[in-house]
N, C-alpha and C positions, 0 to 999 in steps of 0.2 A: 445465886443463881449468878450464871452467865448474863451481863448488859447486855450482851449482844443475840440474846434468844431470842425466837418471836414468840405472840402472844396468838393463845387462838382467843375468838370472841369469849369464850366459857374460864378462861382461867382465875379471874377471880372467884368464878363459882368452885373451881377444882378446889383452889387456896382454902374458902372461908369451907369445906366441905373435909378437908385435913389431907386433902389428898399427898402422897407422896410423886414430888415429883423432882422428875429426870430431864436431861437435854436429850430430847430424838429429830433427828433431820432438822435440824434446825431450830427448832421448835422447845418450848418447858411443857409438858407433856404428862399428863399423871399416869404413874408407871400401880399402882394401886391405891381402893384409899382406907381399904380393910388388910383382909388376907386373900389374896387371889386363887385359891382354890375353892374361895367363898363366893369372889366373884364367878367364877368361871361354872360353879355348880349351879347359879341364880340363871343364867343364862342355861343352862342347858335343862333346868327344871321350869323355869319362868320367862324372865325375860332380863336383858341387861342392856344399860344405856354404855353406850362409847361414843365420847368426843374423835371427830376423823377431820377436825377442821384442817388440818396440816397439811391433806391432800390434797393437790392440786386439779382446780376446776376451770377447766376450758374451753370456753364455750363461740363457737366457729355457724357464723350468719352468712347470708346470700348464696345467689345461684353459681353451684362447683363447691360447696364443701363436703356435699357424698362424699364428690368424684376428687376432694384433694385426701379425703381422710383413708377412701378407698387405695390410695395409692400409697400408703405410709404406712394400715393397719392391715395383719396375715388372715382379716376375716371381711366378708363382704360388707362395705358401706351402704351402696347405691342399690337400691330396690328397698333399705330397712323402710319400716311403714313406724307412723307415728305412733308414739309408746313402748317401741321397742329397744332393749335391751342387747349388747353382747360381751362376752371377754375375750378382748383379743391380742397381740401382742405387735409389738413396735418393736422393726427390726432394723439391724444398720446391713447394707449391705454384704457382710459376708454372712448373714443370717444370725449372729449373737441378737441375743434380748434386750436391746435398747429401754423397755417397760415393760408390763401388762397394765392392762389399760380394759375399763369400762368405759363404754358408746352407745348413746343416746339418741334414739332421733324422737323428737320433740316436738314438741305446738303450745306455744302460749293461747290463755284462752279466743284470743280473737284470732287465730287460726296461723298465726305467721309458724313457718316452721325452721327449725334451728338444730343442731348437732351439738351434745355435749361430754367433753373428753374425761374422765377422771384420770387422774394419774397418780403416781407413787410419789409423796412428798419430798423425798430424797433426789428423785429424779424429775421434779418441775422443772426448772432453771435448764438442767439439759433437757429437759424433750421440748420446751418453749424455741433454746437457739437453733432444733433440730429440726425446728417445724420451719423457722421463717424463711429458710429460700426456696422450701418447697412453698409457700404460702405467695412468693412472690411469683412463681408459674401459675395460681389464680388469682387475679386483680379483681375478679369479682365477690373474694371470700373476705370476712374480716376474723380475725379471730382474739378473742380478750379474755384475759386472765380473771377470772371472776372469783380467784381465791378468799384474797384478803374484803371483800366486797359480802362473803356469803359464809356461812356454816354450814355442814354436816356433823350429823348425828344418826349411827346408828340404833337401832332399836330391836335385838336378836333376841330367840329364844320364842318358842311353843306358841308362847300366850300372847308375843311383839304385837299383833294382827289385829285379834279381836278389842285387847284392850285400849289400843292407840285409833284404831279405826271412826270412832267416833268425834275424836279431835281434828277432822280434819273433812272437807267440802267432798268428799269420794268416795266412793265404796271401797271399798281396800280387798273388802271379803273377795270383793271380781276381779281384782289385781293379779294376773297370771306372774309365776316365779319370770324373773327378767325381764319385765313388765314395769311401764314405771308412766306418772300424770302428774303436769300441771295443776294443781290445786290452790286452795289457801289452810289455813290454819286460823282460825276465828280473823278472816277477810286480809289476813296477811299471806302476802305471797309464799310457795312451799313448794316443791319440787318434792315425791315422793315415788321409789323406786323398789320393786321387791328384791332387794339383792340384797349380800350381805359377803362376812368374811368368817365366819365361825361354825358353818358345817349345818346351821337352824335356818328356820323358817324366817324374818323377819323384815324391817325395812328399813333404806337409808333416804334421811331427807334432808334437801337443802333449804336454808332462808337465809332471808337477808342478817349481818354479821348482828345487829340493831336490836334482830327480834329471837335473839340466838337463845341468850337465858331464860327468855321464856318460853320458848317455847319445850325448853328442855324442862324444864320444871312442871310444864303443863305433862309432858309424856310422863314423867318419874311419878305424878300424882292420880296420869292415869292407870298406871302399872302398882298403886299404892298398896291394896289389896289382894295383887297378885304374888308380891315378893319382889316388885321389878327393884333392880340393884344400881347404883352406877361404877361402872367397871374400870379397871384401867387399861394399858399396854400388856401391861402381860398376862392376863386374862386374854386377854385376846391372844397372843401369840401359841397357850395352851390351845386353844379352842384351837385355831389354826390349822396348828401341827396334830391336831387330833381326823381332823379335818383331809388330810393329807394337802393340803394346799402351800402351793410354793410361795415361796418370797422373795423379792426381789433385795438381792446382795446375801442371801442364804444358797435357795435352789437354785436361783434367775442370776445371771450376771451377761456381759459381753461377748463373751468367751463361751456362751451355753447357748444350746440353738432349742429354737420350741420342743423338735422333734424328740432328743435327747432328754427333756425335763417331764416328756410325757405329754407333751399339748399340742399334739397331735390334731386335734379334734378343734383347733380354738387357729386350724390353718389350712383355708382355701386355697390347694394351690392349684384347682383344676380353673380352665379359663381366664385364667385373669391375672395380670402382673402386678406387682406392687413391689417395693424394694425391701431384698431380701430372697425374692422367690425366687431365683437363680440360686442362690447357693441352700437355700431350703430343699430342693427340685433334686439335685447332688448330695445332700444330706442323706435324702432317702433311697437313693440309686443305691447308695454304698451301705445304707443301715447304720445301726448305730454302733458306736464305738465306747459308749459309756452311757449309763441308764440311771433313770432314777427311780429309785426302790425305798420301800417301806422294811424299816430295821425294827428285830422286837430281842432287846441285849437279855442274856441268863439275866436271872438274878433282882435285886434291888438297885442295885449303883446303878443312876443313871450316867447318860453318855452324854457329849456336849457337840457344840460344831467345831469342825477340824481336828478332831479326832480322827486316827487314820484308818482304816480297815486294809487286814494282812488276809492275803489266804493261808493253805496251810503249812506250805515253803515260808512264810514269813515274808512273802513280798505285799509291798503294797499296791494293792488292787481297786482303794475308793479311800473316799473320805466321807464321812458326815458332814450335813449342813444342816441341820436343826435335829435337837433332841432335848428330852427331857422327860418329869414322870408325869404321868396319864391321871390326872385326877376321876374322869370319869371309869377308867379302867384298872387302876389301884398299882398300874406297873410302869418303866422305864419304855416309850416308846421314842423310835428315830426316824430319819429322813437323810438320805443321801446317793451319790452314785456312787458305782461299782460298773467294772469291766463288764460289757455286757454278755460276757459268759457267763457271769456269776451270777446275773438278773434273774435266772429261774426263779421258784418261788419254791419255798423249804430251804433252799443253799444253806447249808452254815459257814459263816465269813468270821472273823475276829477282829473284835474291835481294840486298838490300843488307848487305852482309856490313861492315861498318864502312868503310862509305863506299867498297865498291868493288863494284860487280853483277856477280852470279854468276849467268851462265845457270843455272836447274833443272828437269828436267823432269816433269809430276806420274804419279807410277807408282802400282802398288798395290800394297796392303798387305796383307801382313806381306812384310816385304825374305826372311826366312827361315823356313824350314818346315822341318821336321824331315820327313825322309826323301826331301827332292829334291834 
């Protein structure tokens, strides 16, 4: 393995468990421990643990933190109450997506308020550089990169909250979706949020790096009788694809605006200004030129990202951004961008799958929704 790769606090555990390790966003990460399909199904049926410590965790303290983040994010941060978590985009002046993030308003046990921003691992350094000049305009705000000092563990699945709740000094059953709490796990500090990236219920836990292995093993032990497993990036990708969730570098980048990506719900354009707001208002006025859609390819052959999408005349009208077999549905699924005129549900397009045209039907997202 390349020496320059970073290690999460759980890397030794992954190695001891026989995980297949791959380079990802500068880290040596587990892609699977055994079967990706088995890990995927365990998450849908019970719960799975994911090491997501590679994601960036940036803490903002001081008066003006909410105003700074409000200036940088597409959703309102000013007025968030303690415990609230919001999904938002950070855009450039042209409205392109620099990153998609979670912002939390939290309170320490002593009542000190602060904000936490969770960013994608591959974008962490870019976002730190992007925020720096804006931070200078808010001299009372401090930003600290907590990524290397902490670990982040996602426990996702229908049994996650029930089985893990007793480990924390907080009633997680009363923690609503997209809410978080600063608590402790066996007297050690922990942040627990009811969030995730799999389409399932579950929690994400942030603890000190030195506590990571102990907490990971406690969470696995809590779900031992329920079928909890450790899962890698492979299952995480198939789960989020089924849930229709965009992934930075696939469905999102600096040339795509949130409206074309179907993320208008995460853009508060009325009565406020933020970096990129004018560009997004203009994009809203002119309407989308392209639209993110779900695709159901005919047959059993999976399609992959970068496959061209063509119309009946053979003209390229879009591109697949993510694709593969769906372990839950039992057939191939994909996401991609098509010209807006071809984005109507039920439209048939062709996917150029390595030189062979494969019909596919434009369909609604998500492909999978829990409880249905």
